[in-house]
VOKOL-96485 format. One record per residue (C-alpha): residue number from 1; chain; x, y, z. Coordinates in steps of 0.001 Angstrom, whole numbers. Layout:
BEGIN
+-------+------+---------+---------+---------+
: torba : mise :    east :   north :      up :
+-------+------+---------+---------+---------+
:   NUM :    A :       X :       Y :       Z :
...
+-------+------+---------+---------+---------+
This chain:
BEGIN
+-------+------+---------+---------+---------+
: torba : mise :    east :   north :      up :
+-------+------+---------+---------+---------+
:     1 :    A :   28216 :  -26164 :   48810 :
:     2 :    A :   26931 :  -26280 :   52269 :
:     3 :    A :   28999 :  -28795 :   54411 :
:     4 :    A :   25801 :  -30695 :   54931 :
:     5 :    A :   24434 :  -30835 :   51543 :
:     6 :    A :   28311 :  -32807 :   50841 :
:     7 :    A :   27597 :  -34483 :   53647 :
:     8 :    A :   24513 :  -36255 :   52287 :
:     9 :    A :   25667 :  -36164 :   48376 :
:    10 :    A :   28979 :  -38686 :   50609 :
:    11 :    A :   27158 :  -41082 :   51966 :
:    12 :    A :   24041 :  -40785 :   48946 :
:    13 :    A :   27236 :  -42259 :   46641 :
:    14 :    A :   28090 :  -44165 :   49504 :
:    15 :    A :   25962 :  -46221 :   49727 :
:    16 :    A :   25408 :  -46646 :   45425 :
:    17 :    A :   29256 :  -47664 :   45527 :
:    18 :    A :   28669 :  -50536 :   48610 :
:    19 :    A :   25974 :  -51869 :   46065 :
:    20 :    A :   27615 :  -51389 :   43071 :
:    21 :    A :   30151 :  -53334 :   45113 :
:    22 :    A :   27735 :  -56471 :   46366 :
:    23 :    A :   26708 :  -56758 :   42667 :
:    24 :    A :   23934 :  -54315 :   41925 :
:    25 :    A :   23465 :  -53571 :   38578 :
:    26 :    A :   20737 :  -51311 :   38169 :
:    27 :    A :   18872 :  -49101 :   40591 :
:    28 :    A :   14641 :  -47961 :   40487 :
:    29 :    A :   14278 :  -43853 :   40679 :
:    30 :    A :   11339 :  -42661 :   40129 :
:    31 :    A :   11590 :  -38991 :   37047 :
:    32 :    A :   10083 :  -36762 :   39658 :
:    33 :    A :   13598 :  -37711 :   41605 :
:    34 :    A :   15934 :  -37502 :   38909 :
:    35 :    A :   14487 :  -33897 :   38587 :
:    36 :    A :   14545 :  -32924 :   42058 :
:    37 :    A :   18761 :  -33931 :   41510 :
:    38 :    A :   19056 :  -31923 :   38700 :
:    39 :    A :   18174 :  -29051 :   40279 :
:    40 :    A :   20783 :  -26541 :   41865 :
:    41 :    A :   20983 :  -27634 :   45194 :
:    42 :    A :   19447 :  -24702 :   47686 :
:    43 :    A :   21094 :  -21065 :   49112 :
:    44 :    A :   18306 :  -21366 :   51248 :
:    45 :    A :   19045 :  -20861 :   55526 :
:    46 :    A :   19995 :  -24492 :   56274 :
:    47 :    A :   17735 :  -27151 :   57413 :
:    48 :    A :   17032 :  -27989 :   61301 :
:    49 :    A :   19141 :  -30927 :   63271 :
:    50 :    A :   16297 :  -33040 :   62615 :
:    51 :    A :   15167 :  -32239 :   59118 :
:    52 :    A :   18793 :  -33414 :   57811 :
:    53 :    A :   18453 :  -36855 :   59604 :
:    54 :    A :   15720 :  -37907 :   58225 :
:    55 :    A :   16811 :  -36438 :   54779 :
:    56 :    A :   20234 :  -38346 :   55132 :
:    57 :    A :   18271 :  -41368 :   55787 :
:    58 :    A :   15691 :  -41577 :   52750 :
:    59 :    A :   18319 :  -40250 :   50068 :
:    60 :    A :   20026 :  -44039 :   51884 :
:    61 :    A :   16384 :  -46263 :   52263 :
:    62 :    A :   14655 :  -45628 :   49938 :
:    63 :    A :   13792 :  -48137 :   48215 :
:    64 :    A :   11224 :  -47579 :   44866 :
:    65 :    A :    9053 :  -50709 :   43159 :
:    66 :    A :    9500 :  -50691 :   39357 :
:    67 :    A :    6554 :  -49781 :   38020 :
:    68 :    A :    4973 :  -48049 :   34624 :
:    69 :    A :    6033 :  -45017 :   36101 :
:    70 :    A :    8988 :  -45579 :   37576 :
:    71 :    A :   13453 :  -45520 :   35441 :
:    72 :    A :   16386 :  -47856 :   35660 :
:    73 :    A :   19884 :  -46070 :   36109 :
:    74 :    A :   23039 :  -48400 :   34820 :
:    75 :    A :   24461 :  -48407 :   38859 :
:    76 :    A :   27563 :  -48547 :   36339 :
:    77 :    A :   27359 :  -44843 :   35156 :
:    78 :    A :   26754 :  -43498 :   38793 :
:    79 :    A :   30877 :  -42522 :   39140 :
:    80 :    A :   31228 :  -39288 :   41208 :
:    81 :    A :   31274 :  -37637 :   37699 :
:    82 :    A :   28538 :  -38573 :   36704 :
:    83 :    A :   25653 :  -36753 :   37129 :
:    84 :    A :   24675 :  -34851 :   34357 :
:    85 :    A :   21293 :  -35093 :   33554 :
:    86 :    A :   21203 :  -33932 :   30032 :
:    87 :    A :   19863 :  -37362 :   28962 :
:    88 :    A :   16721 :  -38453 :   29847 :
:    89 :    A :   16688 :  -41674 :   31887 :
:    90 :    A :   17255 :  -44674 :   30596 :
:    91 :    A :   13812 :  -46506 :   29943 :
:    92 :    A :   12802 :  -49971 :   32359 :
:    93 :    A :   13554 :  -53000 :   30863 :
:    94 :    A :   10623 :  -55077 :   32685 :
:    95 :    A :    6726 :  -55176 :   33118 :
:    96 :    A :    5074 :  -53580 :   36294 :
:    97 :    A :    5744 :  -56718 :   38729 :
:    98 :    A :    2903 :  -60249 :   37685 :
:    99 :    A :    -430 :  -60047 :   39387 :
:   100 :    A :   -1326 :  -63077 :   40756 :
:   101 :    A :   -3308 :  -63973 :   38152 :
:   102 :    A :    -294 :  -64061 :   36236 :
:   103 :    A :    1622 :  -66452 :   38258 :
:   104 :    A :    -506 :  -68922 :   38477 :
:   105 :    A :   -1233 :  -69654 :   35156 :
:   106 :    A :    2269 :  -70079 :   34835 :
:   107 :    A :    2183 :  -72463 :   37557 :
:   108 :    A :      11 :  -74187 :   35100 :
:   109 :    A :    1528 :  -74071 :   32482 :
:   110 :    A :    5008 :  -75194 :   33992 :
:   111 :    A :    3637 :  -78286 :   35395 :
:   112 :    A :    1293 :  -78799 :   32133 :
:   113 :    A :    4509 :  -78742 :   30349 :
:   114 :    A :    7218 :  -80519 :   33261 :
:   115 :    A :    4482 :  -84007 :   32915 :
:   116 :    A :    4565 :  -84113 :   29256 :
:   117 :    A :    4337 :  -87845 :   27028 :
:   118 :    A :    3450 :  -86781 :   24155 :
:   119 :    A :    6779 :  -87830 :   22708 :
:   120 :    A :    6775 :  -90834 :   23949 :
:   121 :    A :   10528 :  -91492 :   23519 :
:   122 :    A :   11191 :  -88192 :   24586 :
:   123 :    A :   10367 :  -88419 :   27528 :
:   124 :    A :   11574 :  -92653 :   28256 :
:   125 :    A :   14897 :  -90458 :   27664 :
:   126 :    A :   14855 :  -87454 :   29090 :
:   127 :    A :   15855 :  -86618 :   32842 :
:   128 :    A :   14460 :  -83604 :   33255 :
:   129 :    A :   11691 :  -81613 :   31236 :
:   130 :    A :   14188 :  -77831 :   30391 :
:   131 :    A :   10674 :  -75823 :   31053 :
:   132 :    A :   12810 :  -72078 :   31217 :
:   133 :    A :   14663 :  -69921 :   33087 :
:   134 :    A :   14705 :  -66314 :   34476 :
:   135 :    A :   11008 :  -62972 :   34701 :
:   136 :    A :    7641 :  -64113 :   33903 :
:   137 :    A :    8236 :  -59620 :   33480 :
:   138 :    A :   11291 :  -59739 :   31125 :
:   139 :    A :   10287 :  -57139 :   27914 :
:   140 :    A :   13337 :  -59576 :   26568 :
:   141 :    A :   13323 :  -62861 :   25605 :
:   142 :    A :   15725 :  -65293 :   24455 :
:   143 :    A :   14814 :  -68796 :   21837 :
:   144 :    A :   16433 :  -71366 :   21940 :
:   145 :    A :   17104 :  -74352 :   19788 :
:   146 :    A :   16096 :  -77814 :   22333 :
:   147 :    A :   18081 :  -78578 :   25910 :
:   148 :    A :   21768 :  -80213 :   25912 :
:   149 :    A :   23415 :  -83183 :   27911 :
:   150 :    A :   24297 :  -80253 :   30315 :
:   151 :    A :   20114 :  -79083 :   30340 :
:   152 :    A :   19003 :  -82753 :   30165 :
:   153 :    A :   20642 :  -83007 :   33577 :
:   154 :    A :   20566 :  -79594 :   35059 :
:   155 :    A :   16259 :  -78609 :   33539 :
:   156 :    A :   18087 :  -75306 :   33414 :
:   157 :    A :   18345 :  -74075 :   29132 :
:   158 :    A :   21944 :  -72431 :   28240 :
:   159 :    A :   23949 :  -73494 :   31583 :
:   160 :    A :   26517 :  -75723 :   29127 :
:   161 :    A :   28544 :  -74107 :   27045 :
:   162 :    A :   27196 :  -71772 :   24295 :
:   163 :    A :   24637 :  -71243 :   27865 :
:   164 :    A :   27684 :  -69949 :   29282 :
:   165 :    A :   28679 :  -67526 :   26188 :
:   166 :    A :   24587 :  -66620 :   26034 :
:   167 :    A :   25223 :  -66024 :   30172 :
:   168 :    A :   28425 :  -62913 :   28325 :
:   169 :    A :   26339 :  -61745 :   26147 :
:   170 :    A :   23809 :  -60849 :   28160 :
:   171 :    A :   25343 :  -58955 :   30390 :
:   172 :    A :   27790 :  -57253 :   27796 :
:   173 :    A :   24209 :  -54959 :   27182 :
:   174 :    A :   24346 :  -54376 :   31156 :
:   175 :    A :   21393 :  -57031 :   32207 :
:   176 :    A :   21218 :  -59840 :   33991 :
:   177 :    A :   19997 :  -64059 :   33391 :
:   178 :    A :   17486 :  -62648 :   35317 :
:   179 :    A :   16510 :  -59899 :   33670 :
:   180 :    A :   15441 :  -61455 :   31048 :
:   181 :    A :   13303 :  -65470 :   29926 :
:   182 :    A :   15197 :  -67702 :   27907 :
:   183 :    A :   13889 :  -70459 :   26861 :
:   184 :    A :   13554 :  -73339 :   24099 :
:   185 :    A :   11719 :  -74744 :   21010 :
:   186 :    A :   11330 :  -77706 :   23134 :
:   187 :    A :   11055 :  -79080 :   26714 :
:   188 :    A :   13819 :  -82385 :   26367 :
:   189 :    A :   16736 :  -82934 :   24678 :
:   190 :    A :   15536 :  -85178 :   21793 :
:   191 :    A :   17372 :  -88624 :   21804 :
:   192 :    A :   20262 :  -90402 :   20543 :
:   193 :    A :   19909 :  -93468 :   20492 :
:   194 :    A :   23202 :  -95636 :   20470 :
:   195 :    A :   25274 :  -92268 :   20868 :
:   196 :    A :   26445 :  -91657 :   24528 :
:   197 :    A :   27433 :  -87954 :   23290 :
:   198 :    A :   26488 :  -84493 :   20884 :
:   199 :    A :   23338 :  -83818 :   20289 :
:   200 :    A :   20247 :  -83845 :   16816 :
:   201 :    A :   18108 :  -80917 :   15424 :
:   202 :    A :   14409 :  -81852 :   16478 :
:   203 :    A :   12975 :  -83204 :   12795 :
:   204 :    A :    9432 :  -80918 :   12463 :
:   205 :    A :    7103 :  -82961 :   14900 :
:   206 :    A :    9137 :  -82744 :   17969 :
:   207 :    A :    8203 :  -79648 :   17611 :
:   208 :    A :    4964 :  -79513 :   16027 :
:   209 :    A :    4019 :  -80497 :   18989 :
:   210 :    A :    5505 :  -78500 :   22000 :
:   211 :    A :    6146 :  -75111 :   21256 :
:   212 :    A :    2529 :  -74348 :   21772 :
:   213 :    A :    4392 :  -74486 :   25329 :
:   214 :    A :    6596 :  -71941 :   24341 :
:   215 :    A :    3680 :  -69818 :   22265 :
:   216 :    A :    1945 :  -69736 :   25555 :
:   217 :    A :    4962 :  -68291 :   27976 :
:   218 :    A :    5556 :  -66330 :   25281 :
:   219 :    A :    1467 :  -65141 :   25667 :
:   220 :    A :    2087 :  -64841 :   29586 :
:   221 :    A :    5271 :  -62990 :   29452 :
:   222 :    A :    4542 :  -61024 :   26318 :
:   223 :    A :    7875 :  -59414 :   25771 :
:   224 :    A :    9126 :  -55826 :   24194 :
:   225 :    A :   11766 :  -58067 :   21551 :
:   226 :    A :   12315 :  -62322 :   21647 :
:   227 :    A :   15904 :  -62947 :   20328 :
:   228 :    A :   15877 :  -66384 :   18137 :
:   229 :    A :   18470 :  -68222 :   18500 :
:   230 :    A :   19477 :  -69637 :   15827 :
:   231 :    A :   17870 :  -71304 :   12500 :
:   232 :    A :   16180 :  -73850 :   14540 :
:   233 :    A :   14303 :  -71410 :   17179 :
:   234 :    A :   13594 :  -69279 :   13311 :
:   235 :    A :   12294 :  -72902 :   11764 :
:   236 :    A :    9897 :  -72809 :   14943 :
:   237 :    A :    8990 :  -69628 :   15232 :
:   238 :    A :    7888 :  -68876 :   11957 :
:   239 :    A :    8321 :  -71141 :   10312 :
:   240 :    A :   11746 :  -70064 :    8092 :
:   241 :    A :   14107 :  -72538 :    6553 :
:   242 :    A :   15904 :  -69327 :    4875 :
:   243 :    A :   19825 :  -70003 :    5611 :
:   244 :    A :   19777 :  -68191 :    9187 :
:   245 :    A :   23079 :  -65910 :    7485 :
:   246 :    A :   20545 :  -64076 :    5800 :
:   247 :    A :   18405 :  -64141 :    8105 :
:   248 :    A :   19851 :  -62356 :   10990 :
:   249 :    A :   20568 :  -59269 :   12150 :
:   250 :    A :   16854 :  -58729 :    9981 :
:   251 :    A :   13946 :  -56808 :   12037 :
:   252 :    A :   10946 :  -59928 :   11541 :
:   253 :    A :    7585 :  -60688 :   13318 :
:   254 :    A :    5878 :  -62906 :   15636 :
:   255 :    A :    2675 :  -62431 :   16172 :
:   256 :    A :    3317 :  -58400 :   16511 :
:   257 :    A :    5493 :  -59143 :   18767 :
:   258 :    A :    9096 :  -57734 :   17050 :
:   259 :    A :   11839 :  -61227 :   15962 :
:   260 :    A :   15629 :  -60370 :   16123 :
:   261 :    A :   17005 :  -64115 :   14239 :
:   262 :    A :   20987 :  -63857 :   15330 :
:   263 :    A :   23580 :  -66743 :   15366 :
:   264 :    A :   23349 :  -68818 :   18018 :
:   265 :    A :   25939 :  -69173 :   21155 :
:   266 :    A :   27131 :  -72542 :   19421 :
:   267 :    A :   27814 :  -70835 :   16216 :
:   268 :    A :   30328 :  -68799 :   17844 :
:   269 :    A :   32608 :  -71407 :   20073 :
:   270 :    A :   32367 :  -73553 :   17202 :
:   271 :    A :   33317 :  -70056 :   14727 :
:   272 :    A :   35717 :  -68086 :   17056 :
:   273 :    A :   36652 :  -64783 :   14234 :
:   274 :    A :   36695 :  -61107 :   15281 :
:   275 :    A :   33721 :  -60389 :   12364 :
:   276 :    A :   31233 :  -62432 :   13362 :
:   277 :    A :   31778 :  -62053 :   17456 :
:   278 :    A :   31035 :  -58158 :   16536 :
:   279 :    A :   27899 :  -59800 :   14069 :
:   280 :    A :   26197 :  -61075 :   16602 :
:   281 :    A :   26780 :  -58031 :   19231 :
:   282 :    A :   25214 :  -56107 :   16255 :
:   283 :    A :   22216 :  -57332 :   15745 :
:   284 :    A :   21778 :  -57018 :   19998 :
:   285 :    A :   23125 :  -53546 :   19714 :
:   286 :    A :   19553 :  -53369 :   17759 :
:   287 :    A :   17757 :  -55643 :   20269 :
:   288 :    A :   19452 :  -52532 :   23210 :
:   289 :    A :   17966 :  -49814 :   20723 :
:   290 :    A :   14574 :  -51767 :   20302 :
:   291 :    A :   14831 :  -51809 :   25026 :
:   292 :    A :   14808 :  -47637 :   24473 :
:   293 :    A :   18330 :  -49524 :   26832 :
:   294 :    A :   21649 :  -47074 :   27036 :
:   295 :    A :   24180 :  -47807 :   24708 :
:   296 :    A :   28163 :  -46797 :   25804 :
:   297 :    A :   30631 :  -45887 :   24253 :
:   298 :    A :   32559 :  -48445 :   24880 :
:   299 :    A :   30062 :  -51506 :   24454 :
:   300 :    A :   29299 :  -49845 :   20537 :
:   301 :    A :   33447 :  -50867 :   19892 :
:   302 :    A :   33018 :  -54449 :   21013 :
:   303 :    A :   35075 :  -56248 :   18400 :
:   304 :    A :   35441 :  -53551 :   15932 :
:   305 :    A :   38659 :  -53306 :   15420 :
:   306 :    A :   41817 :  -51078 :   16524 :
+-------+------+---------+---------+---------+
């Protein structure tokens, strides 16, 4: 390996490690770049100083736009030893960037939902409409039941204890909340007259009134996979009232989109058994496989007995 090549490699590794230290988890790289990197270092005459400078600058600063012909690399795998290219690069977890029309349609939908008063008893008791959060280009979408007190206060789904656990589950797959989209069957917290705390299940009438907003969100986002969190989410999307214990881990279909029912994170907070944690993680492994995401041996062994 020539000294110039070694310097370029060291500089590239330092740049990538710096991105990783700042919390960046994925880097978009064009397939042709990956193929070029897989080739052995050239043994031709040494390049001129001007050429070396331009190539070094390009290696350190070039940023690829995410698109159909790009691949995403997990930065946690980019250690100096991880240079093998035997396996194909993981597929991107994002759609191409949104069109102005899609952004406008989503913004208009949000405005309609925020102003909704179709359920007067919910509109009068809510603090915020909890529309949804995440990327409208996400290929993975999570659907829960309804906002709780924390969500009603902040106007964002899954921010309480169950939401913090959901965030950890998402991060365990190698993604972040910004990579996925999270929403609920109901956009308003179910009212609890006479109660200062606690939650209640949405009524069938409330779900039927509110779910058109969710249908429009899904139609605009067009996720490749939906994860239904808990029995109420499954009931709202599929109309099934079968217990979640019987449904979880079995692929269903929502408007031709694969749907994975699994336990709500709140259930895992109540039931801390390793067995149930593993059940949910196996559901997520199936989701990752459906999306073509890379799965490490460490991830496959989460929540297995030693």
